[in-house]
VOPAGU-2260 file (C-alpha; in pm, 1 decimal, decimal comma):
REM VOPAGU-2260
SITE   aa  ch    i         X         Y         Z
SITE  MET   A    0   -3082,1   -2403,3   -8123,6
SITE  LYS   A    1   -3063,6   -2027,9   -8172,9
SITE  GLU   A    2   -2975,9   -1822,6   -7864,1
SITE  PRO   A    3   -3266,9   -1600,3   -7751,5
SITE  LYS   A    4   -3206,7   -1230,4   -7791,0
SITE  PRO   A    5   -3141,9   -1063,5   -7453,9
SITE  THR   A    6   -3384,0    -811,2   -7312,2
SITE  GLU   A    7   -3204,6    -477,4   -7335,4
SITE  ILE   A    8   -3239,1    -229,6   -7051,0
SITE  ASP   A    9   -3102,6     122,4   -7043,2
SITE  GLY   A   10   -2950,5     171,7   -6699,6
SITE  ARG   A   11   -3031,2     543,7   -6711,4
SITE  THR   A   12   -3405,5     478,5   -6704,4
SITE  GLY   A   13   -3599,1     619,1   -6411,3
SITE  GLU   A   14   -3394,7     613,3   -6091,9
SITE  GLY   A   15   -3101,7     489,9   -6300,5
SITE  GLY   A   16   -2902,8     345,5   -6011,8
SITE  GLY   A   17   -2811,4      19,6   -5845,2
SITE  GLN   A   18   -3168,3     -81,3   -5766,7
SITE  LEU   A   19   -3244,4    -120,2   -6138,3
SITE  VAL   A   20   -2940,9    -348,0   -6181,8
SITE  ARG   A   21   -3026,3    -566,0   -5880,1
SITE  ILE   A   22   -3389,7    -614,3   -5979,1
SITE  ALA   A   23   -3310,7    -687,2   -6343,1
SITE  CYS   A   24   -3048,9    -951,4   -6258,3
SITE  ALA   A   25   -3264,9   -1106,7   -5985,2
SITE  LEU   A   26   -3562,4   -1146,0   -6219,0
SITE  ALA   A   27   -3344,2   -1267,6   -6506,0
SITE  ALA   A   28   -3201,1   -1539,9   -6280,4
SITE  VAL   A   29   -3544,9   -1651,7   -6156,8
SITE  ALA   A   30   -3714,0   -1642,4   -6498,4
SITE  GLY   A   31   -3414,7   -1772,3   -6694,4
SITE  ARG   A   32   -3413,6   -1475,3   -6931,7
SITE  PRO   A   33   -3097,2   -1323,8   -7083,9
SITE  ILE   A   34   -3049,6    -950,9   -7030,5
SITE  LYS   A   35   -2818,4    -675,3   -7140,7
SITE  ILE   A   36   -2792,6    -358,4   -6933,0
SITE  THR   A   37   -2627,9     -57,3   -7092,4
SITE  ASN   A   38   -2530,9     269,1   -6922,3
SITE  VAL   A   39   -2516,3      87,3   -6588,8
SITE  ARG   A   40   -2601,6     327,1   -6304,0
SITE  GLY   A   41   -2601,5     601,3   -6564,2
SITE  ASN   A   42   -2788,2     844,5   -6342,3
SITE  ARG   A   43   -2514,4     820,5   -6083,2
SITE  GLY   A   44   -2277,1    1015,2   -6306,1
SITE  GLY   A   45   -2145,3     726,0   -6513,9
SITE  GLY   A   46   -2093,1     683,1   -6886,9
SITE  PRO   A   47   -2080,9     994,6   -7104,4
SITE  ARG   A   48   -2174,8    1212,1   -6806,9
SITE  GLY   A   49   -1854,1    1126,3   -6624,3
SITE  GLY   A   50   -1831,4    1055,6   -6252,0
SITE  ASP   A   51   -1848,6     723,9   -6072,4
SITE  GLY   A   52   -2127,2     532,0   -6246,5
SITE  GLY   A   53   -2096,1     169,4   -6347,2
SITE  LEU   A   54   -2104,9    -140,8   -6130,5
SITE  LYS   A   55   -1998,2    -114,1   -5767,5
SITE  SER   A   56   -1850,5    -384,5   -5548,5
SITE  GLN   A   57   -2185,8    -490,1   -5402,9
SITE  HIS   A   58   -2337,0    -534,3   -5751,1
SITE  VAL   A   59   -2042,6    -738,4   -5876,5
SITE  SER   A   60   -2051,5    -960,3   -5566,2
SITE  ALA   A   61   -2422,5   -1038,8   -5601,2
SITE  ILE   A   62   -2421,9   -1088,6   -5978,2
SITE  LYS   A   63   -2108,6   -1304,3   -5962,2
SITE  TRP   A   64   -2288,1   -1543,7   -5726,1
SITE  LEU   A   65   -2601,8   -1545,3   -5944,7
SITE  ALA   A   66   -2383,9   -1616,6   -6248,0
SITE  GLU   A   67   -2219,5   -1912,2   -6074,6
SITE  ALA   A   68   -2553,0   -2046,0   -5945,0
SITE  THR   A   69   -2711,6   -2030,1   -6291,0
SITE  ALA   A   70   -2401,6   -2129,9   -6493,9
SITE  ALA   A   71   -2453,1   -1803,0   -6676,2
SITE  ASP   A   72   -2255,5   -1660,8   -6964,2
SITE  VAL   A   73   -2168,9   -1313,6   -6842,6
SITE  SER   A   74   -1965,3   -1022,8   -6973,5
SITE  GLY   A   75   -1887,5    -682,7   -6827,3
SITE  LEU   A   76   -1890,9    -813,1   -6469,9
SITE  SER   A   77   -1629,5    -586,9   -6313,8
SITE  ILE   A   78   -1626,5    -282,1   -6090,3
SITE  GLY   A   79   -1685,8      31,4   -6296,7
SITE  SER   A   80   -1831,2    -155,7   -6596,0
SITE  HIS   A   81   -2102,2      37,6   -6782,7
SITE  THR   A   82   -2237,5    -257,5   -6983,2
SITE  LEU   A   83   -2343,3    -594,8   -6842,6
SITE  GLU   A   84   -2469,6    -899,9   -7028,7
SITE  PHE   A   85   -2608,9   -1189,9   -6825,9
SITE  ARG   A   86   -2736,1   -1517,3   -6979,1
SITE  PRO   A   87   -2849,9   -1765,7   -6711,0
SITE  ARG   A   88   -2846,9   -2136,2   -6805,1
SITE  LEU   A   89   -2986,0   -2300,8   -6490,6
SITE  ARG   A   90   -3304,3   -2229,6   -6297,1
SITE  PRO   A   91   -3328,1   -2186,6   -5916,1
SITE  SER   A   92   -3459,8   -2542,5   -5866,6
SITE  GLN   A   93   -3133,8   -2671,7   -6014,9
SITE  LEU   A   94   -2928,2   -2521,1   -5732,3
SITE  ARG   A   95   -2732,5   -2798,2   -5563,2
SITE  ASP   A   96   -2492,4   -2615,7   -5331,8
SITE  ARG   A   97   -2696,8   -2520,7   -5024,1
SITE  ALA   A   98   -2415,9   -2313,9   -4870,5
SITE  VAL   A   99   -2379,2   -1959,6   -5002,2
SITE  ASN   A  100   -2070,6   -1761,1   -4906,4
SITE  ILE   A  101   -2022,8   -1412,8   -5051,1
SITE  ALA   A  102   -1740,0   -1182,0   -4949,5
SITE  ALA   A  103   -1768,8    -835,1   -5102,1
SITE  ASP   A  104   -1443,0    -685,1   -5229,0
SITE  SER   A  105   -1504,6    -375,2   -5019,0
SITE  ALA   A  106   -1576,5    -372,1   -4646,4
SITE  ALA   A  107   -1817,3     -84,6   -4714,4
SITE  ALA   A  108   -2022,5    -281,0   -4970,9
SITE  SER   A  109   -2370,0    -344,6   -4833,9
SITE  THR   A  110   -2437,4    -704,8   -4732,5
SITE  LEU   A  111   -2807,3    -621,1   -4724,6
SITE  LEU   A  112   -2819,6    -503,0   -5086,2
SITE  ILE   A  113   -2632,0    -816,6   -5190,1
SITE  PHE   A  114   -2889,0   -1026,8   -5006,9
SITE  GLN   A  115   -3174,7    -835,0   -5168,8
SITE  ALA   A  116   -3037,3    -924,0   -5511,0
SITE  ILE   A  117   -3018,2   -1298,5   -5444,6
SITE  LEU   A  118   -3322,6   -1351,4   -5218,7
SITE  PRO   A  119   -3579,6   -1397,8   -5501,6
SITE  PHE   A  120   -3359,0   -1668,6   -5656,2
SITE  LEU   A  121   -3313,7   -1843,4   -5321,1
SITE  LEU   A  122   -3687,4   -1842,4   -5248,8
SITE  PHE   A  123   -3748,3   -2046,2   -5564,8
SITE  ALA   A  124   -3453,6   -2283,8   -5511,5
SITE  GLY   A  125   -3657,8   -2568,2   -5365,4
SITE  ASN   A  126   -3536,0   -2893,2   -5522,8
SITE  GLY   A  127   -3676,5   -3166,0   -5301,6
SITE  SER   A  128   -3962,9   -3398,2   -5390,0
SITE  GLY   A  129   -4140,3   -3382,2   -5053,8
SITE  SER   A  130   -4282,8   -3108,9   -4835,8
SITE  GLU   A  131   -3950,1   -3046,3   -4663,9
SITE  GLN   A  132   -3702,0   -2852,3   -4873,8
SITE  ALA   A  133   -3334,5   -2841,0   -4786,5
SITE  PRO   A  134   -3265,6   -2495,0   -4642,7
SITE  ILE   A  135   -2997,0   -2269,9   -4787,5
SITE  GLU   A  136   -2733,6   -2135,1   -4550,4
SITE  VAL   A  137   -2612,1   -1788,2   -4646,2
SITE  GLU   A  138   -2316,1   -1590,8   -4512,6
SITE  ILE   A  139   -2229,8   -1249,4   -4654,0
SITE  THR   A  140   -1944,5   -1027,8   -4535,7
SITE  GLY   A  141   -1918,5    -654,1   -4593,1
SITE  GLY   A  142   -2110,0    -359,8   -4450,0
SITE  THR   A  143   -2422,5    -393,0   -4236,0
SITE  ASN   A  144   -2472,2     -21,1   -4165,3
SITE  VAL   A  145   -2399,0     150,2   -4495,4
SITE  ALA   A  146   -2506,4     486,3   -4633,7
SITE  PHE   A  147   -2796,0     470,9   -4884,6
SITE  SER   A  148   -2880,2     112,2   -4792,0
SITE  LEU   A  149   -3116,7     -66,0   -4559,8
SITE  SER   A  150   -2952,6    -183,3   -4237,0
SITE  TYR   A  151   -2961,5    -527,6   -4079,2
SITE  GLU   A  152   -3209,9    -388,8   -3825,8
SITE  TYR   A  153   -3444,4    -273,1   -4102,5
SITE  LEU   A  154   -3421,7    -612,1   -4275,0
SITE  ASP   A  155   -3487,1    -791,3   -3945,5
SITE  GLN   A  156   -3764,6    -569,0   -3811,8
SITE  VAL   A  157   -3944,8    -438,5   -4122,5
SITE  LEU   A  158   -3872,6    -605,2   -4457,7
SITE  LEU   A  159   -3862,9    -973,7   -4362,5
SITE  PRO   A  160   -4148,9    -956,2   -4108,8
SITE  THR   A  161   -4364,7    -792,3   -4377,8
SITE  LEU   A  162   -4278,5   -1056,0   -4637,7
SITE  GLU   A  163   -4340,5   -1334,4   -4386,7
SITE  ALA   A  164   -4671,9   -1182,0   -4276,4
SITE  PHE   A  165   -4815,8   -1123,4   -4622,8
SITE  PHE   A  166   -4668,4   -1399,8   -4842,8
SITE  VAL   A  167   -4712,2   -1772,3   -4784,6
SITE  GLY   A  168   -4387,2   -1966,3   -4782,3
SITE  VAL   A  169   -4144,1   -1685,4   -4704,9
SITE  ARG   A  170   -3929,0   -1785,1   -4410,1
SITE  VAL   A  171   -3580,3   -1650,6   -4345,4
SITE  ASP   A  172   -3389,9   -1704,6   -4020,7
SITE  ARG   A  173   -3126,9   -1434,7   -3965,8
SITE  ARG   A  174   -2846,4   -1330,1   -3736,2
SITE  LEU   A  175   -2607,9   -1038,6   -3726,8
SITE  ALA   A  176   -2273,7   -1204,6   -3651,9
SITE  ALA   A  177   -2064,7    -887,5   -3676,6
SITE  ARG   A  178   -2141,0    -525,1   -3756,4
SITE  GLY   A  179   -1968,3    -346,1   -4044,3
SITE  TRP   A  180   -1976,1      26,1   -4122,6
SITE  SER   A  181   -1925,5     248,1   -4424,9
SITE  GLN   A  182   -1828,5     531,1   -4189,6
SITE  GLY   A  183   -1508,7     570,4   -3992,0
SITE  ARG   A  184   -1239,5     302,3   -3987,0
SITE  ALA   A  185   -1312,3      14,3   -4222,7
SITE  GLN   A  186   -1477,1    -271,0   -4036,1
SITE  ARG   A  187   -1610,0    -579,4   -4212,9
SITE  GLY   A  188   -1938,8    -717,3   -4084,5
SITE  ARG   A  189   -2097,8   -1058,8   -4126,9
SITE  LEU   A  190   -2458,2   -1152,5   -4195,9
SITE  GLN   A  191   -2582,2   -1509,6   -4148,9
SITE  LEU   A  192   -2917,5   -1626,1   -4284,2
SITE  THR   A  193   -3107,6   -1946,8   -4347,4
SITE  VAL   A  194   -3353,8   -1932,0   -4636,3
SITE  HIS   A  195   -3629,7   -2192,5   -4646,9
SITE  PRO   A  196   -3731,8   -2208,0   -5015,2
SITE  LEU   A  197   -4069,3   -2279,0   -5167,6
SITE  ARG   A  198   -4135,9   -2633,7   -5281,6
SITE  ALA   A  199   -4068,1   -2703,2   -5648,2
SITE  GLY   A  200   -4392,2   -2648,4   -5835,8
SITE  GLU   A  201   -4522,1   -2404,7   -5573,1
SITE  ALA   A  202   -4594,0   -2040,2   -5653,3
SITE  LEU   A  203   -4538,3   -1748,7   -5418,6
SITE  ARG   A  204   -4880,7   -1624,2   -5312,1
SITE  LEU   A  205   -5053,4   -1381,4   -5079,7
SITE  ARG   A  206   -5145,1   -1517,4   -4739,5
SITE  ASP   A  207   -5482,7   -1344,1   -4743,9
SITE  PRO   A  208   -5562,2   -1194,7   -5086,9
SITE  GLU   A  209   -5903,3   -1073,1   -4972,4
SITE  ARG   A  210   -5764,1    -884,7   -4670,8
SITE  VAL   A  211   -5926,4    -543,8   -4621,8
SITE  PHE   A  212   -5762,5    -310,0   -4373,0
SITE  GLY   A  213   -5966,5    -119,3   -4121,2
SITE  PRO   A  214   -5895,4     159,5   -3870,0
SITE  GLU   A  215   -5771,9     -92,0   -3612,3
SITE  ASP   A  216   -5486,5    -189,1   -3845,7
SITE  PHE   A  217   -5346,4     163,4   -3819,5
SITE  GLU   A  218   -5361,4     202,5   -3441,9
SITE  ILE   A  219   -5001,4     217,0   -3319,1
SITE  VAL   A  220   -4952,1      -8,2   -3018,1
SITE  ALA   A  221   -4573,1      13,4   -2988,9
SITE  VAL   A  222   -4261,1     179,5   -3124,8
SITE  ASP   A  223   -3949,4     -38,4   -3129,4
SITE  VAL   A  224   -3619,4     146,9   -3095,5
SITE  SER   A  225   -3270,8      35,6   -3201,4
SITE  VAL   A  226   -2983,4     262,4   -3099,9
SITE  VAL   A  227   -2622,7     200,8   -3209,5
SITE  VAL   A  228   -2423,7     507,3   -3105,3
SITE  PRO   A  229   -2109,9     605,3   -2908,5
SITE  TRP   A  230   -2150,9     508,6   -2544,2
SITE  GLU   A  231   -2137,1     871,9   -2427,2
SITE  MET   A  232   -2456,7     941,6   -2629,7
SITE  GLN   A  233   -2660,2     646,7   -2511,0
SITE  THR   A  234   -2816,0     796,5   -2198,8
SITE  SER   A  235   -2906,3    1131,9   -2352,8
SITE  LEU   A  236   -3033,3     978,5   -2677,4
SITE  THR   A  237   -3250,0     711,1   -2518,6
SITE  ARG   A  238   -3397,3     973,9   -2287,5
SITE  ALA   A  239   -3469,5    1209,2   -2579,0
SITE  LEU   A  240   -3624,8     933,7   -2789,1
SITE  ALA   A  241   -3846,6     814,7   -2505,2
SITE  GLN   A  242   -3979,8    1167,9   -2455,2
SITE  ASP   A  243   -4026,2    1251,9   -2823,8
SITE  LEU   A  244   -4200,7     923,7   -2899,4
SITE  GLU   A  245   -4426,7     956,1   -2597,0
SITE  ASP   A  246   -4530,5    1300,6   -2718,8
SITE  LEU   A  247   -4592,3    1188,8   -3077,7
SITE  PHE   A  248   -4741,4     845,2   -3009,7
SITE  PRO   A  249   -4931,5     877,6   -2680,0
SITE  GLY   A  250   -5042,0     543,4   -2545,8
SITE  ALA   A  251   -4793,5     343,3   -2752,7
SITE  GLU   A  252   -4531,3     140,2   -2568,0
SITE  VAL   A  253   -4173,5     246,4   -2640,8
SITE  CYS   A  254   -3954,4     -65,4   -2655,0
SITE  PHE   A  255   -3576,1     -33,6   -2669,2
SITE  ARG   A  256   -3473,7    -348,2   -2858,0
SITE  THR   A  257   -3107,6    -263,2   -2903,1
SITE  VAL   A  258   -2878,8     -17,9   -2726,5
SITE  GLU   A  259   -2525,0     -79,9   -2849,4
SITE  ASP   A  260   -2191,8     102,7   -2853,7
SITE  SER   A  261   -2094,7     193,7   -3210,8
SITE  GLY   A  262   -1735,8     248,7   -3105,5
SITE  ALA   A  263   -1681,3     581,4   -3280,4
SITE  GLU   A  264   -1825,8     932,8   -3301,2
SITE  SER   A  265   -1849,0     884,5   -3677,9
SITE  ARG   A  266   -2109,9     611,3   -3629,9
SITE  ILE   A  267   -2460,2     706,3   -3519,5
SITE  TYR   A  268   -2748,6     480,4   -3618,6
SITE  VAL   A  269   -3111,0     481,9   -3498,8
SITE  LEU   A  270   -3406,9     281,2   -3629,1
SITE  LEU   A  271   -3764,0     340,0   -3515,5
SITE  VAL   A  272   -4037,8      91,8   -3605,9
SITE  ALA   A  273   -4400,2     181,0   -3538,0
SITE  ARG   A  274   -4620,9    -127,3   -3503,2
SITE  SER   A  275   -4993,3    -184,0   -3512,6
SITE  ALA   A  276   -5144,2    -526,7   -3460,6
SITE  THR   A  277   -5082,2    -610,9   -3828,4
SITE  LEU   A  278   -4858,3    -346,9   -3990,1
SITE  ARG   A  279   -4523,1    -181,5   -3931,5
SITE  TRP   A  280   -4350,3     130,8   -4057,3
SITE  GLY   A  281   -3980,0     205,5   -4021,5
SITE  ARG   A  282   -3771,1     518,4   -4025,1
SITE  ASP   A  283   -3399,9     543,3   -3955,0
SITE  VAL   A  284   -3098,6     770,7   -3958,9
SITE  LEU   A  285   -2729,6     697,0   -4018,0
SITE  THR   A  286   -2504,8     992,0   -3947,4
SITE  SER   A  287   -2192,2    1116,8   -3769,6
SITE  THR   A  288   -2129,5    1362,6   -3489,5
SITE  PRO   A  289   -2069,6    1705,3   -3650,8
SITE  LYS   A  290   -1720,2    1839,6   -3580,6
SITE  LYS   A  291   -1856,8    2151,3   -3415,4
SITE  ALA   A  292   -2077,9    1938,7   -3188,6
SITE  LYS   A  293   -1810,3    1701,5   -3056,3
SITE  GLY   A  294   -1825,8    1680,7   -2679,4
SITE  LYS   A  295   -2189,8    1792,9   -2682,9
SITE  ALA   A  296   -2364,2    1457,7   -2671,8
SITE  SER   A  297   -2687,2    1599,7   -2534,1
SITE  SER   A  298   -2742,8    1850,7   -2815,7
SITE  VAL   A  299   -2661,3    1590,7   -3083,4
SITE  SER   A  300   -2898,2    1345,0   -2917,3
SITE  ASP   A  301   -3181,2    1598,5   -2912,4
SITE  SER   A  302   -3128,3    1678,3   -3280,8
SITE  VAL   A  303   -3114,7    1314,2   -3392,0
SITE  SER   A  304   -3417,9    1220,3   -3183,9
SITE  ARG   A  305   -3631,4    1507,8   -3311,6
SITE  LYS   A  306   -3545,8    1430,8   -3673,1
SITE  VAL   A  307   -3611,2    1059,2   -3679,4
SITE  SER   A  308   -3914,9    1072,8   -3447,0
SITE  LYS   A  309   -4080,2    1343,5   -3654,6
SITE  GLU   A  310   -4014,1    1154,8   -3977,8
SITE  LEU   A  311   -4169,0     837,4   -3835,1
SITE  TYR   A  312   -4474,3    1028,3   -3715,7
SITE  GLU   A  313   -4519,6    1187,2   -4058,8
SITE  GLU   A  314   -4479,2     847,9   -4225,2
SITE  VAL   A  315   -4746,4     683,9   -4011,1
SITE  SER   A  316   -4980,3     982,7   -4045,4
SITE  ARG   A  317   -4998,5     946,1   -4423,8
SITE  GLY   A  318   -5210,8     632,1   -4401,4
SITE  GLY   A  319   -5018,4     389,5   -4622,2
SITE  VAL   A  320   -4988,8      22,1   -4536,5
SITE  VAL   A  321   -4608,5      32,6   -4582,3
SITE  ASP   A  322   -4341,8     297,0   -4535,6
SITE  GLU   A  323   -4179,2     479,9   -4824,2
SITE  TYR   A  324   -3864,3     266,6   -4822,7
SITE  LEU   A  325   -4049,8     -62,4   -4808,7
SITE  GLN   A  326   -4284,6      -1,4   -5099,8
SITE  ASP   A  327   -4027,6     -37,3   -5377,9
SITE  GLN   A  328   -3862,6    -334,8   -5206,7
SITE  LEU   A  329   -4189,7    -530,8   -5230,8
SITE  VAL   A  330   -4237,0    -474,0   -5604,6
SITE  VAL   A  331   -4028,0    -777,4   -5709,2
SITE  PHE   A  332   -4225,9   -1010,4   -5484,1
SITE  GLN   A  333   -4558,7    -870,4   -5604,5
SITE  ALA   A  334   -4456,2    -934,0   -5964,5
SITE  LEU   A  335   -4339,5   -1290,7   -5899,1
SITE  ALA   A  336   -4637,0   -1388,7   -5682,2
SITE  LYS   A  337   -4962,9   -1540,6   -5794,9
SITE  GLY   A  338   -5269,4   -1314,6   -5794,2
SITE  ARG   A  339   -5330,3    -953,3   -5703,9
SITE  SER   A  340   -5155,0    -751,6   -5438,1
SITE  SER   A  341   -5154,3    -389,6   -5330,8
SITE  PHE   A  342   -4915,0    -205,4   -5099,4
SITE  PRO   A  343   -4999,5     165,9   -5121,1
SITE  CYS   A  344   -4765,5     401,2   -4943,9
SITE  SER   A  345   -4791,8     767,5   -4849,3
SITE  ASP   A  346   -4910,7    1073,3   -5034,0
SITE  GLY   A  347   -4590,3    1275,2   -5001,5
SITE  ASP   A  348   -4370,4    1412,8   -5277,9
SITE  ASP   A  349   -4159,5    1178,5   -5487,9
SITE  ASP   A  350   -3823,4    1093,7   -5338,8
SITE  ASP   A  351   -3555,6    1160,0   -5598,6
SITE  ASP   A  352   -3253,4    1110,8   -5375,8
SITE  ASP   A  353   -2955,4     927,6   -5524,5
SITE  ASP   A  354   -2969,6     645,8   -5273,9
SITE  ASP   A  355   -2950,8     287,4   -5397,9
SITE  ASP   A  356   -3218,2     139,0   -5175,4
SITE  GLY   A  357   -3508,7     331,6   -5320,9
SITE  GLY   A  358   -3810,9     480,4   -5157,6
SITE  GLY   A  359   -4178,6     541,7   -5215,2
SITE  ALA   A  360   -4462,3     785,5   -5187,5
SITE  GLY   A  361   -4818,4     828,8   -5303,1
SITE  GLY   A  362   -5142,5     668,1   -5200,5
SITE  GLY   A  363   -5255,9     795,8   -4860,4
SITE  GLU   A  364   -5605,0     714,4   -4735,8
SITE  GLU   A  365   -5766,3     775,8   -5075,3
SITE  GLY   A  366   -5500,4     560,5   -5242,0
SITE  LEU   A  367   -5566,2     282,1   -4992,7
SITE  GLU   A  368   -5940,2     297,2   -5057,3
SITE  ASP   A  369   -5880,5     295,1   -5433,2
SITE  ALA   A  370   -5651,5      -5,1   -5402,6
SITE  ILE   A  371   -5902,7    -199,2   -5193,2
SITE  GLU   A  372   -6178,6    -121,3   -5441,1
SITE  ALA   A  373   -5960,9    -224,9   -5732,0
SITE  LEU   A  374   -5881,6    -557,0   -5568,9
SITE  SER   A  375   -6248,0    -651,1   -5555,7
SITE  ILE   A  376   -6423,1    -462,6   -5837,0
SITE  GLU   A  377   -6307,7    -580,4   -6177,8
SITE  LYS   A  378   -6465,0    -297,7   -6378,2
SITE  ARG   A  379   -6259,2     -38,5   -6192,9
SITE  MET   A  380   -5930,5    -196,0   -6301,0
SITE  ARG   A  381   -5740,7      22,4   -6547,1
SITE  ARG   A  382   -5423,6    -139,7   -6680,0
SITE  ASP   A  383   -5116,1      80,6   -6673,8
SITE  LYS   A  384   -4902,5     149,8   -6978,3
SITE  ALA   A  385   -4556,1      21,0   -6905,1
SITE  GLY   A  386   -4330,5     167,7   -7172,7
SITE  GLU   A  387   -4147,7     371,2   -6911,6
SITE  PRO   A  388   -4139,8     398,6   -6530,6
SITE  PHE   A  389   -4496,7     449,4   -6412,8
SITE  GLY   A  390   -4739,5     475,1   -6126,4
SITE  GLU   A  391   -4768,8     649,7   -5794,2
SITE  GLY   A  392   -4477,6     667,1   -5558,4
SITE  SER   A  393   -4111,8     751,1   -5589,4
SITE  THR   A  394   -3891,0     725,8   -5894,0
SITE  HIS   A  395   -3744,6     410,7   -5738,0
SITE  THR   A  396   -4086,1     247,6   -5705,9
SITE  ALA   A  397   -4194,3     349,7   -6056,5
SITE  THR   A  398   -3868,0     218,5   -6200,8
SITE  ALA   A  399   -3898,3    -110,9   -6014,6
SITE  ARG   A  400   -4243,4    -166,0   -6164,8
SITE  TRP   A  401   -4111,1     -90,1   -6513,8
SITE  VAL   A  402   -3825,2    -340,5   -6477,3
SITE  THR   A  403   -4071,2    -615,0   -6379,2
SITE  THR   A  404   -4270,6    -555,0   -6698,6
SITE  GLU   A  405   -3953,2    -571,8   -6908,1
SITE  LEU   A  406   -3842,4    -906,5   -6761,2
SITE  LEU   A  407   -4183,8   -1063,3   -6692,6
SITE  PRO   A  408   -4408,6    -986,6   -6991,5
SITE  ASP   A  409   -4715,2   -1142,7   -6826,2
SITE  VAL   A  410   -4708,4    -918,5   -6518,6
SITE  ALA   A  411   -4977,1    -649,3   -6517,8
SITE  TRP   A  412   -5008,0    -332,3   -6311,6
SITE  TYR   A  413   -5331,1    -140,5   -6264,4
SITE  ASN   A  414   -5457,3     193,2   -6135,3
SITE  LYS   A  415   -5127,0     384,4   -6143,7
SITE  GLY   A  416   -4931,3     100,0   -5993,7
SITE  LEU   A  417   -5156,6      45,7   -5694,3
SITE  VAL   A  418   -5245,1    -311,0   -5792,8
SITE  CYS   A  419   -5019,3    -581,3   -5931,6
SITE  GLU   A  420   -5136,0    -897,7   -6106,2
SITE  GLY   A  421   -4833,2   -1119,1   -6053,8
SITE  VAL   A  422   -4718,9   -1395,4   -6286,9
SITE  GLY   A  423   -4724,2   -1676,5   -6028,1
SITE  ILE   A  424   -4390,4   -1812,0   -6146,4
SITE  GLN   A  425   -4297,2   -2159,6   -6028,0
SITE  MET   A  426   -4011,9   -2400,6   -6081,7
SITE  ASP   A  427   -4047,7   -2743,4   -6242,8
SITE  LYS   A  428   -4059,1   -3036,9   -6002,7
SITE  PRO   A  429   -3748,3   -3257,0   -6007,6
């Protein structure tokens, strides 16, 4: 039987970074489609432009596991490689080993980005005949607080709760066993998760496809705060955050979920999560104490608090149902799910930063109204052209949509990316 020709993807397209690689390999593994990515991370200075493009440790670690799980033929799977070919042979439902152990080559490689790359595959790895599927135990070592990546706290408090709230069948137990940083002295962290996959033959689907959001869904009832900073900053920073959040979100309860010693002045991390009864928006900061500010914990605390509190307030004020960093992370699940979904974000400017985790913008109140109308009024649906990155939002979000159309020909996006008609992929029953 003749080998199918791989889908070719130019890694310089759109955001042209690691997100494109992760999404393409994740979808190829789930759908069983061969791919070839050229100019890998080409917009990060790689290839003919020079610099440090090509695969990084976190990409190699994730793709290596996917290759083993799918018995894939793979070439170019090495750090710095600018061309990758990946031909999966087995589908997720054929996964037999229910223990996943991934150790990134670098302590600074993001465990969270590795998990993002393999989560879609794991969700469809149900291989039992009954209603109870054997769970998959996952342990990943590397960084948990890494520049240009979501943190464990963001995964735990924003991404997974949103997936679990909006999609039927998504259930992931998680625990941070050890924290690892990309800043300061190398320190390897450890992430432990239990993924409960969908049953074989079951499609991922929206919990409530007819859900229409009202003003009550946007009323902030609480702001959760996670603070991981040097101990000498803890008192001044928690005080500053409490005051700033009280001023910006009057009436909302400020809940300090985590106050932890980071162990070094080079490690300052804060996550704020605004919650309504149904939605949540996150904003965080990962930074270091400036050299000129060492010994001035109070002034650094005031600066960090003002920055992250203001950014959260601006995010919530834009009227989207998700924050700008969450929007592009949901694209893969929208494309794989059955039926229509819409997760409009904000109406700010596009985010063209060189971070690997992506971002999002566009939508606002008018975008939300348009999306709701489009979900229920067929004649207002206008299918998007998908020959290049498209739709509202950041370059990361637009690129993510484009990759889904390259790997899943039956996926359809409408109204400038506001609405996705997913393919409803499902695995054969054993």
